[in-house]
Biopython code that builds the backbone (N, CA, C, O; Angstrom):
import numpy as np
from Bio.PDB.StructureBuilder import StructureBuilder

atoms = [
    (1, "MET", "N", (-14.436, -33.689, -18.964)),
    (1, "MET", "CA", (-13.157, -34.240, -19.338)),
    (1, "MET", "C", (-12.577, -35.135, -19.960)),
    (1, "MET", "O", (-12.597, -36.352, -19.771)),
    (2, "ALA", "N", (-11.802, -34.250, -21.068)),
    (2, "ALA", "CA", (-12.351, -35.179, -22.405)),
    (2, "ALA", "C", (-11.392, -37.082, -22.092)),
    (2, "ALA", "O", (-10.531, -37.404, -21.274)),
    (3, "ALA", "N", (-12.291, -38.094, -23.469)),
    (3, "ALA", "CA", (-12.010, -39.206, -23.766)),
    (3, "ALA", "C", (-11.876, -39.063, -25.045)),
    (3, "ALA", "O", (-12.421, -38.355, -25.892)),
    (4, "LYS", "N", (-10.697, -40.201, -25.048)),
    (4, "LYS", "CA", (-9.862, -40.267, -26.366)),
    (4, "LYS", "C", (-10.803, -41.698, -27.486)),
    (4, "LYS", "O", (-11.827, -41.043, -27.291)),
    (5, "LEU", "N", (-10.997, -42.169, -27.829)),
    (5, "LEU", "CA", (-11.898, -43.714, -28.541)),
    (5, "LEU", "C", (-10.907, -43.437, -29.857)),
    (5, "LEU", "O", (-10.572, -42.368, -30.367)),
    (6, "TYR", "N", (-10.501, -45.080, -30.276)),
    (6, "TYR", "CA", (-9.840, -45.758, -31.565)),
    (6, "TYR", "C", (-11.178, -46.428, -32.443)),
    (6, "TYR", "O", (-11.969, -47.252, -31.984)),
    (7, "ILE", "N", (-11.208, -45.710, -34.136)),
    (7, "ILE", "CA", (-12.105, -46.043, -34.667)),
    (7, "ILE", "C", (-11.101, -47.435, -35.512)),
    (7, "ILE", "O", (-9.892, -47.291, -35.693)),
    (8, "GLY", "N", (-11.973, -48.923, -36.018)),
    (8, "GLY", "CA", (-11.263, -49.832, -36.784)),
    (8, "GLY", "C", (-12.115, -49.944, -37.156)),
    (8, "GLY", "O", (-13.303, -49.833, -36.855)),
    (9, "GLY", "N", (-11.291, -50.298, -38.212)),
    (9, "GLY", "CA", (-12.304, -50.473, -39.445)),
    (9, "GLY", "C", (-12.959, -49.932, -40.300)),
    (9, "GLY", "O", (-14.034, -50.258, -40.804)),
    (10, "LEU", "N", (-12.053, -48.757, -40.541)),
    (10, "LEU", "CA", (-12.377, -47.720, -41.907)),
    (10, "LEU", "C", (-12.384, -47.805, -42.808)),
    (10, "LEU", "O", (-11.373, -48.202, -43.387)),
    (11, "SER", "N", (-13.524, -47.485, -43.486)),
    (11, "SER", "CA", (-12.589, -47.478, -45.208)),
    (11, "SER", "C", (-12.018, -46.039, -46.027)),
    (11, "SER", "O", (-12.189, -44.825, -46.132)),
    (12, "TYR", "N", (-11.284, -47.097, -46.462)),
    (12, "TYR", "CA", (-9.611, -46.524, -46.949)),
    (12, "TYR", "C", (-10.259, -44.932, -47.854)),
    (12, "TYR", "O", (-9.436, -44.095, -48.226)),
    (13, "SER", "N", (-12.201, -44.665, -48.169)),
    (13, "SER", "CA", (-12.107, -43.533, -48.267)),
    (13, "SER", "C", (-12.556, -42.204, -46.778)),
    (13, "SER", "O", (-13.053, -41.078, -46.816)),
    (14, "THR", "N", (-12.231, -42.791, -46.015)),
    (14, "THR", "CA", (-13.402, -42.074, -44.536)),
    (14, "THR", "C", (-12.119, -40.821, -44.444)),
    (14, "THR", "O", (-11.056, -41.306, -44.056)),
    (15, "THR", "N", (-12.070, -39.618, -44.678)),
    (15, "THR", "CA", (-11.450, -38.580, -44.360)),
    (15, "THR", "C", (-11.715, -38.069, -42.561)),
    (15, "THR", "O", (-12.594, -38.355, -41.748)),
    (16, "SER", "N", (-10.582, -37.274, -42.498)),
    (16, "SER", "CA", (-10.656, -36.541, -40.709)),
    (16, "SER", "C", (-11.688, -36.367, -40.567)),
    (16, "SER", "O", (-12.399, -36.948, -39.748)),
    (17, "GLU", "N", (-12.233, -34.966, -41.835)),
    (17, "GLU", "CA", (-13.779, -34.578, -41.272)),
    (17, "GLU", "C", (-15.056, -35.412, -41.364)),
    (17, "GLU", "O", (-16.030, -35.521, -40.618)),
    (18, "GLY", "N", (-14.834, -35.777, -42.137)),
    (18, "GLY", "CA", (-16.477, -36.928, -42.267)),
    (18, "GLY", "C", (-15.985, -37.520, -41.067)),
    (18, "GLY", "O", (-16.745, -36.997, -40.252)),
    (19, "LEU", "N", (-15.063, -38.415, -40.265)),
    (19, "LEU", "CA", (-14.663, -39.453, -38.989)),
    (19, "LEU", "C", (-15.128, -37.717, -38.359)),
    (19, "LEU", "O", (-16.345, -37.825, -38.512)),
    (20, "ARG", "N", (-14.990, -36.707, -37.956)),
    (20, "ARG", "CA", (-15.858, -35.553, -37.525)),
    (20, "ARG", "C", (-16.876, -35.513, -37.078)),
    (20, "ARG", "O", (-17.188, -35.388, -35.893)),
    (21, "GLU", "N", (-17.888, -35.676, -38.514)),
    (21, "GLU", "CA", (-19.226, -35.260, -38.796)),
    (21, "GLU", "C", (-19.740, -35.828, -38.038)),
    (21, "GLU", "O", (-20.431, -35.388, -37.119)),
    (22, "TYR", "N", (-19.315, -37.676, -38.475)),
    (22, "TYR", "CA", (-20.457, -39.073, -38.002)),
    (22, "TYR", "C", (-19.954, -38.678, -36.913)),
    (22, "TYR", "O", (-19.045, -38.242, -37.619)),
    (23, "PHE", "N", (-19.575, -38.336, -35.645)),
    (23, "PHE", "CA", (-18.816, -38.919, -34.718)),
    (23, "PHE", "C", (-20.110, -36.895, -33.605)),
    (23, "PHE", "O", (-20.554, -37.140, -32.483)),
    (24, "ALA", "N", (-20.215, -36.325, -33.833)),
    (24, "ALA", "CA", (-20.887, -35.224, -34.028)),
    (24, "ALA", "C", (-22.131, -35.657, -33.721)),
    (24, "ALA", "O", (-22.299, -35.313, -32.551)),
    (25, "GLN", "N", (-22.878, -36.089, -34.020)),
    (25, "GLN", "CA", (-24.398, -36.823, -33.456)),
    (25, "GLN", "C", (-24.848, -37.414, -31.958)),
    (25, "GLN", "O", (-25.853, -37.748, -31.331)),
    (26, "CYS", "N", (-23.281, -37.299, -31.813)),
    (26, "CYS", "CA", (-23.575, -38.025, -30.337)),
    (26, "CYS", "C", (-22.198, -37.267, -28.715)),
    (26, "CYS", "O", (-21.825, -37.619, -27.597)),
    (27, "GLY", "N", (-22.017, -36.327, -29.520)),
    (27, "GLY", "CA", (-21.929, -34.571, -28.769)),
    (27, "GLY", "C", (-20.325, -34.448, -29.126)),
    (27, "GLY", "O", (-19.445, -35.304, -29.217)),
    (28, "ASN", "N", (-20.320, -33.117, -29.278)),
    (28, "ASN", "CA", (-18.853, -31.798, -28.901)),
    (28, "ASN", "C", (-17.379, -33.337, -29.470)),
    (28, "ASN", "O", (-16.968, -34.225, -28.723)),
    (29, "VAL", "N", (-17.047, -33.147, -30.654)),
    (29, "VAL", "CA", (-16.126, -33.271, -30.918)),
    (29, "VAL", "C", (-14.462, -32.953, -31.131)),
    (29, "VAL", "O", (-13.703, -33.514, -31.922)),
    (30, "LEU", "N", (-14.294, -32.363, -30.603)),
    (30, "LEU", "CA", (-13.296, -31.994, -29.937)),
    (30, "LEU", "C", (-11.404, -32.658, -30.903)),
    (30, "LEU", "O", (-10.252, -32.292, -30.667)),
    (31, "SER", "N", (-11.740, -33.303, -31.549)),
    (31, "SER", "CA", (-10.601, -34.353, -32.163)),
    (31, "SER", "C", (-10.978, -35.216, -33.156)),
    (31, "SER", "O", (-11.486, -36.236, -32.689)),
    (32, "ALA", "N", (-10.904, -35.182, -34.712)),
    (32, "ALA", "CA", (-11.269, -36.176, -34.788)),
    (32, "ALA", "C", (-10.160, -36.211, -36.128)),
    (32, "ALA", "O", (-10.099, -35.408, -37.059)),
    (33, "THR", "N", (-9.103, -37.740, -35.813)),
    (33, "THR", "CA", (-8.352, -37.936, -36.680)),
    (33, "THR", "C", (-8.376, -39.535, -37.377)),
    (33, "THR", "O", (-8.405, -40.592, -36.746)),
    (34, "VAL", "N", (-8.352, -39.332, -39.095)),
    (34, "VAL", "CA", (-7.690, -41.013, -39.962)),
    (34, "VAL", "C", (-6.802, -40.755, -40.083)),
    (34, "VAL", "O", (-6.463, -39.684, -40.587)),
    (35, "ILE", "N", (-5.563, -42.187, -39.406)),
    (35, "ILE", "CA", (-4.731, -42.174, -38.977)),
    (35, "ILE", "C", (-3.968, -43.221, -40.965)),
    (35, "ILE", "O", (-4.252, -44.370, -41.304)),
    (36, "THR", "N", (-2.860, -41.991, -41.921)),
    (36, "THR", "CA", (-2.669, -42.662, -42.783)),
    (36, "THR", "C", (-0.746, -42.888, -43.041)),
    (36, "THR", "O", (0.153, -42.195, -42.564)),
    (37, "ASP", "N", (-0.654, -43.897, -43.801)),
    (37, "ASP", "CA", (0.226, -44.107, -43.664)),
    (37, "ASP", "C", (1.434, -43.112, -44.114)),
    (37, "ASP", "O", (1.078, -42.279, -44.947)),
    (38, "ARG", "N", (3.136, -43.030, -43.614)),
    (38, "ARG", "CA", (3.501, -41.987, -44.249)),
    (38, "ARG", "C", (4.378, -41.902, -45.273)),
    (38, "ARG", "O", (5.212, -41.003, -45.164)),
    (39, "PHE", "N", (4.410, -42.332, -45.883)),
    (39, "PHE", "CA", (4.784, -42.583, -47.224)),
    (39, "PHE", "C", (3.788, -42.543, -48.155)),
    (39, "PHE", "O", (3.817, -41.461, -48.740)),
    (40, "SER", "N", (2.679, -43.459, -48.648)),
    (40, "SER", "CA", (1.338, -43.558, -49.289)),
    (40, "SER", "C", (0.812, -42.278, -49.102)),
    (40, "SER", "O", (0.598, -41.556, -50.076)),
    (41, "GLY", "N", (0.654, -42.029, -48.320)),
    (41, "GLY", "CA", (-0.940, -41.027, -48.244)),
    (41, "GLY", "C", (-2.119, -41.959, -47.781)),
    (41, "GLY", "O", (-3.114, -41.722, -47.095)),
    (42, "GLN", "N", (-1.763, -42.851, -48.260)),
    (42, "GLN", "CA", (-3.314, -43.559, -47.369)),
    (42, "GLN", "C", (-3.818, -43.968, -46.463)),
    (42, "GLN", "O", (-3.156, -44.535, -45.593)),
    (43, "SER", "N", (-4.928, -43.842, -46.384)),
    (43, "SER", "CA", (-5.151, -44.676, -44.751)),
    (43, "SER", "C", (-4.562, -45.319, -44.380)),
    (43, "SER", "O", (-3.632, -45.810, -45.021)),
    (44, "ARG", "N", (-4.856, -45.624, -43.099)),
    (44, "ARG", "CA", (-4.434, -47.073, -42.565)),
    (44, "ARG", "C", (-5.824, -47.970, -42.310)),
    (44, "ARG", "O", (-5.856, -49.161, -42.001)),
    (45, "GLY", "N", (-6.644, -47.328, -42.462)),
    (45, "GLY", "CA", (-8.113, -48.426, -41.579)),
    (45, "GLY", "C", (-8.482, -48.365, -40.120)),
    (45, "GLY", "O", (-9.272, -49.195, -39.671)),
    (46, "PHE", "N", (-7.844, -47.227, -39.184)),
    (46, "PHE", "CA", (-8.377, -47.007, -38.369)),
    (46, "PHE", "C", (-8.275, -44.976, -37.884)),
    (46, "PHE", "O", (-7.739, -44.039, -38.476)),
    (47, "GLY", "N", (-8.758, -45.018, -37.091)),
    (47, "GLY", "CA", (-8.564, -43.857, -36.292)),
    (47, "GLY", "C", (-8.874, -43.654, -34.929)),
    (47, "GLY", "O", (-9.257, -44.566, -34.197)),
    (48, "PHE", "N", (-8.677, -42.170, -34.470)),
    (48, "PHE", "CA", (-8.853, -41.180, -33.412)),
    (48, "PHE", "C", (-9.740, -40.398, -33.338)),
    (48, "PHE", "O", (-9.739, -39.525, -34.205)),
    (49, "VAL", "N", (-10.907, -40.369, -32.250)),
    (49, "VAL", "CA", (-11.976, -39.297, -32.046)),
    (49, "VAL", "C", (-11.900, -39.241, -30.373)),
    (49, "VAL", "O", (-11.920, -40.157, -29.551)),
    (50, "GLU", "N", (-11.799, -37.698, -30.196)),
    (50, "GLU", "CA", (-11.313, -37.538, -29.181)),
    (50, "GLU", "C", (-13.121, -36.264, -28.064)),
    (50, "GLU", "O", (-13.162, -35.059, -27.812)),
    (51, "MET", "N", (-13.816, -37.010, -27.872)),
    (51, "MET", "CA", (-14.611, -36.551, -27.442)),
    (51, "MET", "C", (-14.960, -35.568, -25.938)),
    (51, "MET", "O", (-14.009, -35.510, -25.159)),
    (52, "ASP", "N", (-15.679, -35.150, -25.701)),
    (52, "ASP", "CA", (-15.055, -32.881, -24.358)),
    (52, "ASP", "C", (-15.008, -34.444, -23.296)),
    (52, "ASP", "O", (-13.888, -34.890, -23.049)),
    (53, "SER", "N", (-16.577, -35.387, -22.574)),
    (53, "SER", "CA", (-16.148, -35.578, -22.053)),
    (53, "SER", "C", (-16.834, -37.543, -22.174)),
    (53, "SER", "O", (-17.113, -38.290, -23.113)),
    (54, "ASN", "N", (-16.850, -37.714, -20.082)),
    (54, "ASN", "CA", (-16.810, -39.626, -20.492)),
    (54, "ASN", "C", (-17.840, -39.978, -20.803)),
    (54, "ASN", "O", (-17.875, -40.990, -21.503)),
    (55, "GLU", "N", (-19.013, -39.371, -20.465)),
    (55, "GLU", "CA", (-20.399, -40.033, -20.877)),
    (55, "GLU", "C", (-21.236, -39.134, -22.150)),
    (55, "GLU", "O", (-22.455, -38.964, -22.109)),
    (56, "GLU", "N", (-20.450, -38.656, -23.150)),
    (56, "GLU", "CA", (-20.347, -38.374, -24.457)),
    (56, "GLU", "C", (-19.635, -39.562, -24.931)),
    (56, "GLU", "O", (-20.397, -40.510, -25.124)),
    (57, "ALA", "N", (-18.349, -39.804, -25.188)),
    (57, "ALA", "CA", (-17.405, -40.798, -25.657)),
    (57, "ALA", "C", (-18.092, -42.050, -25.542)),
    (57, "ALA", "O", (-18.121, -42.692, -26.592)),
    (58, "ASN", "N", (-19.021, -42.916, -23.898)),
    (58, "ASN", "CA", (-20.140, -43.761, -23.933)),
    (58, "ASN", "C", (-20.746, -44.150, -24.810)),
    (58, "ASN", "O", (-20.689, -45.211, -25.431)),
    (59, "ASN", "N", (-21.559, -43.025, -24.930)),
    (59, "ASN", "CA", (-23.203, -42.180, -25.813)),
    (59, "ASN", "C", (-22.363, -42.565, -27.106)),
    (59, "ASN", "O", (-23.065, -42.983, -28.026)),
    (60, "ALA", "N", (-20.715, -42.496, -27.411)),
    (60, "ALA", "CA", (-20.669, -42.157, -28.534)),
    (60, "ALA", "C", (-20.518, -44.392, -29.175)),
    (60, "ALA", "O", (-20.894, -45.178, -30.045)),
    (61, "ILE", "N", (-19.807, -44.306, -28.072)),
    (61, "ILE", "CA", (-19.598, -46.786, -27.758)),
    (61, "ILE", "C", (-21.065, -46.797, -28.025)),
    (61, "ILE", "O", (-21.459, -46.795, -29.191)),
    (62, "SER", "N", (-21.757, -46.805, -27.196)),
    (62, "SER", "CA", (-23.102, -47.919, -27.893)),
    (62, "SER", "C", (-23.903, -47.040, -29.013)),
    (62, "SER", "O", (-24.472, -47.566, -29.969)),
    (63, "GLN", "N", (-23.880, -45.922, -28.820)),
    (63, "GLN", "CA", (-24.928, -46.017, -30.805)),
    (63, "GLN", "C", (-23.713, -46.147, -32.187)),
    (63, "GLN", "O", (-24.114, -46.448, -33.311)),
    (64, "LEU", "N", (-22.344, -45.898, -31.931)),
    (64, "LEU", "CA", (-21.714, -46.212, -33.498)),
    (64, "LEU", "C", (-21.068, -47.803, -33.036)),
    (64, "LEU", "O", (-19.963, -47.905, -33.568)),
    (65, "ASN", "N", (-21.171, -48.185, -32.789)),
    (65, "ASN", "CA", (-20.106, -49.896, -32.378)),
    (65, "ASN", "C", (-20.697, -50.122, -32.927)),
    (65, "ASN", "O", (-21.898, -50.004, -32.680)),
    (66, "GLY", "N", (-19.985, -50.832, -34.591)),
    (66, "GLY", "CA", (-21.116, -51.571, -34.699)),
    (66, "GLY", "C", (-21.807, -51.528, -36.311)),
    (66, "GLY", "O", (-22.020, -52.412, -37.140)),
    (67, "ARG", "N", (-22.140, -49.362, -36.292)),
    (67, "ARG", "CA", (-22.584, -49.063, -37.490)),
    (67, "ARG", "C", (-22.295, -49.141, -38.441)),
    (67, "ARG", "O", (-21.921, -50.312, -38.497)),
    (68, "GLU", "N", (-22.086, -48.502, -39.890)),
    (68, "GLU", "CA", (-21.577, -49.082, -41.648)),
    (68, "GLU", "C", (-21.510, -47.131, -41.299)),
    (68, "GLU", "O", (-22.256, -46.450, -40.595)),
    (69, "LEU", "N", (-20.528, -46.804, -41.975)),
    (69, "LEU", "CA", (-19.395, -45.511, -41.719)),
    (69, "LEU", "C", (-18.957, -45.360, -43.070)),
    (69, "LEU", "O", (-18.612, -44.179, -43.100)),
    (70, "ASP", "N", (-18.750, -45.866, -44.270)),
    (70, "ASP", "CA", (-18.757, -45.362, -45.726)),
    (70, "ASP", "C", (-18.647, -46.666, -46.124)),
    (70, "ASP", "O", (-17.634, -47.095, -46.678)),
    (71, "GLY", "N", (-19.977, -47.579, -45.792)),
    (71, "GLY", "CA", (-19.554, -49.005, -46.395)),
    (71, "GLY", "C", (-18.965, -50.019, -45.761)),
    (71, "GLY", "O", (-18.647, -51.114, -46.225)),
    (72, "ARG", "N", (-18.825, -49.576, -44.603)),
    (72, "ARG", "CA", (-18.260, -50.527, -43.914)),
    (72, "ARG", "C", (-18.405, -50.922, -41.671)),
    (72, "ARG", "O", (-18.858, -50.126, -40.848)),
    (73, "ARG", "N", (-18.135, -51.602, -41.531)),
    (73, "ARG", "CA", (-19.094, -51.905, -40.568)),
    (73, "ARG", "C", (-17.751, -51.104, -39.389)),
    (73, "ARG", "O", (-16.621, -51.592, -39.353)),
    (74, "ILE", "N", (-18.104, -49.954, -38.581)),
    (74, "ILE", "CA", (-16.754, -49.902, -37.454)),
    (74, "ILE", "C", (-16.832, -50.431, -35.941)),
    (74, "ILE", "O", (-17.745, -50.511, -35.119)),
    (75, "THR", "N", (-15.241, -50.809, -35.938)),
    (75, "THR", "CA", (-15.642, -50.293, -34.288)),
    (75, "THR", "C", (-15.340, -49.184, -33.180)),
    (75, "THR", "O", (-14.563, -48.233, -33.274)),
    (76, "VAL", "N", (-15.970, -49.467, -32.346)),
    (76, "VAL", "CA", (-15.472, -47.967, -31.764)),
    (76, "VAL", "C", (-15.446, -48.644, -30.320)),
    (76, "VAL", "O", (-16.350, -49.231, -29.726)),
    (77, "GLU", "N", (-14.194, -48.393, -29.957)),
    (77, "GLU", "CA", (-14.101, -48.834, -27.868)),
    (77, "GLU", "C", (-13.330, -47.926, -27.462)),
    (77, "GLU", "O", (-12.792, -47.196, -28.294)),
    (78, "ILE", "N", (-13.090, -47.755, -26.063)),
    (78, "ILE", "CA", (-12.099, -46.393, -25.743)),
    (78, "ILE", "C", (-10.481, -46.885, -26.532)),
    (78, "ILE", "O", (-10.107, -47.859, -27.185)),
    (79, "SER", "N", (-9.936, -45.792, -26.107)),
    (79, "SER", "CA", (-8.669, -45.520, -26.663)),
    (79, "SER", "C", (-7.397, -46.496, -25.368)),
    (79, "SER", "O", (-7.453, -46.058, -24.219)),
    (80, "ASN", "N", (-6.377, -47.702, -25.614)),
    (80, "ASN", "CA", (-5.562, -47.689, -24.502)),
    (80, "ASN", "C", (-4.459, -46.662, -24.670)),
    (80, "ASN", "O", (-4.014, -46.289, -25.756)),
    (81, "PRO", "N", (-4.142, -46.326, -23.704)),
    (81, "PRO", "CA", (-3.108, -44.437, -23.863)),
    (81, "PRO", "C", (-2.200, -45.839, -24.736)),
    (81, "PRO", "O", (-2.392, -47.052, -24.823)),
    (82, "GLN", "N", (-0.744, -44.482, -25.491)),
    (82, "GLN", "CA", (-0.237, -45.062, -26.352)),
    (82, "GLN", "C", (1.229, -45.183, -25.264)),
    (82, "GLN", "O", (1.665, -44.088, -24.910)),
    (83, "ALA", "N", (2.110, -46.637, -24.647)),
    (83, "ALA", "CA", (2.880, -46.248, -24.304)),
    (83, "ALA", "C", (4.824, -45.519, -24.506)),
    (83, "ALA", "O", (5.129, -45.158, -25.643)),
    (84, "PRO", "N", (5.530, -45.434, -23.774)),
    (84, "PRO", "CA", (5.745, -44.376, -23.801)),
    (84, "PRO", "C", (7.669, -45.119, -25.553)),
    (84, "PRO", "O", (8.229, -46.213, -25.620)),
    (85, "ARG", "N", (7.854, -44.039, -26.303)),
    (85, "ARG", "CA", (8.940, -45.215, -27.391)),
    (85, "ARG", "C", (10.694, -44.729, -26.751)),
    (85, "ARG", "O", (11.310, -43.909, -26.071)),
    (86, "THR", "N", (10.815, -45.941, -27.581)),
    (86, "THR", "CA", (12.758, -45.559, -26.354)),
    (86, "THR", "C", (13.257, -45.492, -27.869)),
    (86, "THR", "O", (14.284, -44.946, -28.272)),
    (87, "GLY", "N", (12.559, -45.987, -28.410)),
    (87, "GLY", "CA", (13.641, -45.337, -30.726)),
    (87, "GLY", "C", (14.444, -46.674, -29.818)),
    (87, "GLY", "O", (14.325, -47.259, -28.741)),
    (88, "GLY", "N", (15.272, -46.691, -30.988)),
    (88, "GLY", "CA", (16.227, -47.636, -31.501)),
    (88, "GLY", "C", (15.902, -48.590, -32.191)),
    (88, "GLY", "O", (16.449, -49.679, -32.015)),
    (89, "GLY", "N", (14.896, -48.405, -33.179)),
    (89, "GLY", "CA", (13.564, -49.471, -33.696)),
    (89, "GLY", "C", (14.094, -50.740, -33.106)),
    (89, "GLY", "O", (14.649, -51.618, -33.766)),
    (90, "GLY", "N", (13.911, -50.770, -31.971)),
    (90, "GLY", "CA", (13.416, -52.296, -30.925)),
    (90, "GLY", "C", (14.756, -52.887, -30.804)),
    (90, "GLY", "O", (14.773, -53.886, -30.085)),
    (91, "ARG", "N", (15.930, -52.526, -31.335)),
    (91, "ARG", "CA", (17.306, -53.770, -30.928)),
    (91, "ARG", "C", (18.048, -53.119, -29.685)),
    (91, "ARG", "O", (18.449, -51.955, -29.687)),
    (92, "PRO", "N", (18.166, -53.870, -28.780)),
    (92, "PRO", "CA", (19.051, -53.109, -27.632)),
    (92, "PRO", "C", (20.265, -52.114, -28.153)),
    (92, "PRO", "O", (20.778, -52.474, -29.213)),
    (93, "GLY", "N", (20.764, -50.978, -27.584)),
    (93, "GLY", "CA", (21.462, -50.515, -27.799)),
    (93, "GLY", "C", (21.423, -48.915, -29.126)),
    (93, "GLY", "O", (22.327, -48.195, -29.551)),
    (94, "GLY", "N", (20.183, -48.939, -29.336)),
    (94, "GLY", "CA", (19.458, -47.724, -29.938)),
    (94, "GLY", "C", (19.812, -48.507, -31.547)),
    (94, "GLY", "O", (19.767, -47.774, -32.535)),
    (95, "GLY", "N", (20.073, -49.644, -31.689)),
    (95, "GLY", "CA", (20.367, -50.077, -33.430)),
    (95, "GLY", "C", (21.881, -50.343, -33.928)),
    (95, "GLY", "O", (22.825, -49.574, -33.742)),
    (96, "GLY", "N", (21.914, -51.258, -34.420)),
    (96, "GLY", "CA", (22.483, -51.887, -34.823)),
    (96, "GLY", "C", (22.491, -53.395, -34.573)),
    (96, "GLY", "O", (22.526, -54.216, -35.490)),
    (97, "GLY", "N", (22.465, -53.623, -33.631)),
    (97, "GLY", "CA", (22.735, -55.017, -33.331)),
    (97, "GLY", "C", (23.883, -55.289, -32.042)),
    (97, "GLY", "O", (24.094, -56.164, -31.202)),
    (98, "ARG", "N", (24.382, -54.173, -32.385)),
    (98, "ARG", "CA", (26.210, -53.904, -31.619)),
    (98, "ARG", "C", (26.273, -53.201, -30.481)),
    (98, "ARG", "O", (26.130, -51.980, -30.417)),
    (99, "PRO", "N", (26.466, -53.866, -29.644)),
    (99, "PRO", "CA", (26.356, -52.849, -28.228)),
    (99, "PRO", "C", (26.860, -51.333, -28.385)),
    (99, "PRO", "O", (27.670, -51.454, -29.304)),
    (100, "GLY", "N", (26.858, -50.600, -28.192)),
    (100, "GLY", "CA", (26.700, -49.258, -27.846)),
    (100, "GLY", "C", (25.925, -48.777, -29.571)),
    (100, "GLY", "O", (25.885, -47.550, -29.660)),
    (101, "GLY", "N", (25.598, -49.187, -30.297)),
    (101, "GLY", "CA", (24.298, -48.704, -31.218)),
    (101, "GLY", "C", (25.260, -48.695, -32.396)),
    (101, "GLY", "O", (25.034, -47.782, -33.190)),
    (102, "GLY", "N", (26.365, -49.558, -32.725)),
    (102, "GLY", "CA", (26.236, -50.043, -33.939)),
    (102, "GLY", "C", (27.435, -48.886, -34.551)),
    (102, "GLY", "O", (28.128, -48.206, -33.794)),
    (103, "GLY", "N", (27.518, -48.821, -36.123)),
    (103, "GLY", "CA", (27.613, -48.435, -37.288)),
    (103, "GLY", "C", (27.960, -46.935, -36.864)),
    (103, "GLY", "O", (27.332, -46.292, -36.023)),
    (104, "GLY", "N", (28.489, -46.721, -37.210)),
    (104, "GLY", "CA", (28.455, -45.188, -38.090)),
    (104, "GLY", "C", (30.107, -45.160, -36.874)),
    (104, "GLY", "O", (30.680, -46.127, -36.372)),
    (105, "ARG", "N", (30.551, -43.158, -36.708)),
    (105, "ARG", "CA", (32.253, -43.370, -36.160)),
    (105, "ARG", "C", (32.422, -43.918, -34.301)),
    (105, "ARG", "O", (33.062, -44.691, -33.589)),
    (106, "GLU", "N", (31.726, -43.245, -34.262)),
    (106, "GLU", "CA", (31.784, -43.352, -32.957)),
    (106, "GLU", "C", (31.746, -45.585, -32.660)),
    (106, "GLU", "O", (32.451, -46.370, -32.025)),
    (107, "GLY", "N", (30.507, -45.718, -33.555)),
    (107, "GLY", "CA", (31.859, -47.453, -33.581)),
    (107, "GLY", "C", (32.510, -47.915, -33.919)),
    (107, "GLY", "O", (32.783, -49.043, -33.510)),
    (108, "GLY", "N", (33.325, -47.158, -35.130)),
    (108, "GLY", "CA", (35.191, -47.485, -34.823)),
    (108, "GLY", "C", (34.971, -48.727, -36.010)),
    (108, "GLY", "O", (35.937, -49.460, -36.221)),
    (109, "TYR", "N", (33.946, -48.911, -36.626)),
    (109, "TYR", "CA", (33.948, -48.848, -37.587)),
    (109, "TYR", "C", (33.415, -48.951, -39.201)),
    (109, "TYR", "O", (33.737, -49.741, -40.088)),
    (110, "ALA", "N", (32.735, -48.137, -39.198)),
    (110, "ALA", "CA", (31.813, -47.174, -40.446)),
    (110, "ALA", "C", (33.833, -46.587, -41.284)),
    (110, "ALA", "O", (33.974, -46.555, -42.507)),
    (111, "HIS", "N", (34.949, -46.252, -40.384)),
    (111, "HIS", "CA", (35.902, -45.594, -41.373)),
    (111, "HIS", "C", (37.061, -45.843, -41.521)),
    (111, "HIS", "O", (37.814, -45.191, -42.244)),
    (112, "ARG", "N", (37.383, -46.845, -40.843)),
    (112, "ARG", "CA", (39.053, -47.563, -40.884)),
    (112, "ARG", "C", (38.778, -49.594, -40.633)),
    (112, "ARG", "O", (37.989, -50.228, -39.933)),
    (113, "PRO", "N", (39.796, -49.982, -41.533)),
    (113, "PRO", "CA", (39.729, -51.488, -41.561)),
    (113, "PRO", "C", (40.308, -51.829, -40.141)),
    (113, "PRO", "O", (40.716, -50.853, -39.512)),
    (114, "SER", "N", (40.433, -53.340, -39.394)),
    (114, "SER", "CA", (40.560, -53.589, -38.523)),
    (114, "SER", "C", (42.300, -53.586, -39.246)),
    (114, "SER", "O", (43.366, -53.145, -38.817)),
    (115, "LYS", "N", (42.015, -54.114, -40.176)),
    (115, "LYS", "CA", (43.977, -54.594, -40.045)),
    (115, "LYS", "C", (44.345, -54.381, -41.232)),
    (115, "LYS", "O", (43.675, -54.588, -42.244)),
    (116, "PRO", "N", (45.579, -53.900, -41.157)),
    (116, "PRO", "CA", (46.647, -52.692, -42.978)),
    (116, "PRO", "C", (45.389, -53.295, -43.425)),
    (116, "PRO", "O", (44.629, -54.089, -42.871)),
    (117, "VAL", "N", (45.349, -52.428, -45.144)),
    (117, "VAL", "CA", (45.094, -53.105, -46.226)),
    (117, "VAL", "C", (46.405, -53.427, -47.278)),
    (117, "VAL", "O", (47.369, -52.664, -47.344)),
    (118, "ARG", "N", (46.318, -54.362, -47.884)),
    (118, "ARG", "CA", (47.628, -54.239, -49.013)),
    (118, "ARG", "C", (46.517, -54.196, -49.935)),
    (118, "ARG", "O", (45.356, -54.606, -49.976)),
    (119, "TRP", "N", (47.772, -53.172, -51.066)),
    (119, "TRP", "CA", (47.651, -52.426, -51.869)),
    (119, "TRP", "C", (48.176, -53.724, -53.280)),
    (119, "TRP", "O", (48.209, -53.374, -54.460)),
]
sb = StructureBuilder()
sb.init_structure("model")
sb.init_model(0)
sb.init_chain("A")
sb.init_seg("    ")
for serial, (resi, resn, name, xyz) in enumerate(atoms, 1):
    if name == "N":
        sb.init_residue(resn, " ", resi, " ")
    sb.init_atom(name, np.array(xyz, "f"), 0.0, 1.0, " ", f" {name:<3s}", serial, name[0])
structure = sb.get_structure()
């Protein structure tokens, strides 16, 4: 069964391919991904590696945790599963801070004034 590892402390110059090659010394790497900022494209300094088995993942932790990669000391540990996302920016009601989701035409706020307008 595959095991996913969290890799922290990566250099901004580390690539997904470089990460894959580094972890290949510990076993079969199914995937390696350096997480990047969606706007700038720059590395965020961490990534994930998926190893073929739990044994290979534990081997990678014992051999590579605290070692240096591209001039930085990295952290290697078992990845915690990601919690399901609910969307809406973390505000109750899905956004805007108003019950029912706030702005937009459905809320009745964005397209007509609450009082008559005097010209």
